[in-house]
C-alpha angles and dihedrals in degrees: 000000000000118000117207119201126201125193140163126226137171117232132182116219127189116215144136123246126177118214123186116230115231089247091057094046090052092049089052092049094048093047093055094050120103117228098265092048090046091053088051092050092048089050089055094049091048089055095052105033119069092191095062124078143159120255100236118205112276097017130123100054119141091248093055091052091050091049090055097055098094092047091052090052092050089051092051091050090049096050092045092050125112093250093066094110119168123011088242090066093056096082095045094047091043093051092050090061092038096052090047091065124066094218096047098053111106094182099054134023126222123324112294095030116117121239114239096215091050090051091051093049092048092053097043120088116241122253106263129225118271120257096261091049091051092049093047089053091053091047091054091065091057117098105234136147116259100262093046088049093049090046090051092052091050090049093051088057091069097052115123128218090272092056094251132129105225096165111094119242093242092059091048091050092050094049095047097047092111097047092098094231112157116249090005105183145124090266091055092050092046092049091047094047093055088055094046088054090054099044106039121089132255099040115247097050122134092021116154092223141011087254094056092044089055090051091049092052092046090052092049096048092044090051095049099039101025126233105243096154093042093239094130090048089055089049089053090050091051093048097038101042107018103032097133093048091047092054088050091048091236089156098160091052092051092048090052096044092044094042091235129134113253089243090060091048091051093046091052091048093050089050090055090066084087088065128083133211090209111049092164091067092064085071099034122016108196089196096050120101142120113272114217113199116227095196133037121207121194131173119237111205095192092066097022091235142122115236127194133209132177114253091224096127090119090062111067116207118281129225145168110267104250093214093055090044091052091054090069089080094047107118090199092068114102117234095255091050091048088054093052089053092047092049091048092048091047093049091047091050092050091053096047089049091048092051091047092049089049090054094049096044095046093049091048091052091046091051092055088051092051089050098047099037099046092128092056091057093045100042112013144256096317089070096057111135132212112267116174116201092229088063092052089046092053092048093051095041096236137116116275092239087062090059092046091052092044091059098035113123089345121139129202127209110212137167087265096052141272117320135170110255092229090063088075093062117070143112125258145158141255117263123223088264092058096253122135116237125187120223087249091057089047090052091051090052090051091052090050090052092050093047090052098046124109102260091207086061106025117191118258118231090262091051090049088054089050091050090052088050090057088056090054097261114118112194131151122258091245087058092053089052090052093050096043089054091049090053091048091243111153119226121272096266091056092045093055118111109208117225 
């Protein structure tokens, strides 16, 4: 028999535990935000914090401050009134009076001035519907009986980002058995799917594979444009009967098996450049989006230097509203109202400090980049040098995590184009000539070699490694394979152009 004993005891334990203050957490969050996200964050803070305001052009003169004295007094009387109610009402009531006066408005200047936020919203394309929502909108215009319409809506729920239906119909039948759709069955879904494939635009949507999607596109184009020379028929044969060989670029084998001349096979393949493997991306491109640079770099010929500035012109300077700050000393304010004002001023101060710290840190990091990567800006990506973040952190006297947050999702507009700031930070190796080359520079060299190769005799991965070695960069064949795949360069057999 085993006897178990339970007892309770108090023990003292020494240890160190680091806790981040709210102010430090906010600073790290602000530092990591790209410019567009920072603008959105500031807009949110302006909406909810009465102590925070934008510095509009021409504001802050002594005459303006004197003109606002009566308004400030009215606001203080209002806040100290008996109708104050809950603390949550303070901001709303305060804003009603504030917005009624031209001087007090922090969101718009005097009458006739245009609001920056409204201008930005007017010039920004609205966020479009998702792919499934767009397909469902198209399907609603199709004249179909109720159970077919319901089955179509159900199938559209399974579409992926590429516009394909990768879930098999048996699974969809099983998962939708309790929907109460009349005649729910595999046959209903199959009939509905064929109709979806015919009516949805662009062609190729709702296919169960890339092969089927290509065939749907070929059928649609041939039907609309005709196929007098039979080229689209040849393309359908290539996709329908020789798809694996087509993917591997085995054109002579296709020509032999399909009993076509090599010229016919190549002509059909060339025609297929009009097709897409991702029809859904024509409606919703997950990679599309406006890139807003956080940093602008320009060359100054007079001093022969590259200079950087933050592209934060869309974010006017922030300040503590002087009227709200002046209310702190008002003896008429109740304790709870004074606490609200103190909290608002404290939060606004924290945000302003965090934004200023972001500006300072980002510029310091960029200046190191400009100094270390001078050859990149002068001669191009092939001259990008290794630049570990730890080295930059040591040089600036900050933690490496600070550097990482500073460059996260930031973009830099340079005389050589737009680049993610993180691209300038990578490891590398020393060439035979003693020059340091970053991994990004080596990838650029690899791309140049592939672009210049004889496409009738493309270089194998080992020959690519040999070509890099001739340029002074010794890397293994497996490393070449990894870089080639990262650059979306197909293997030699798929790069070959058959004569």
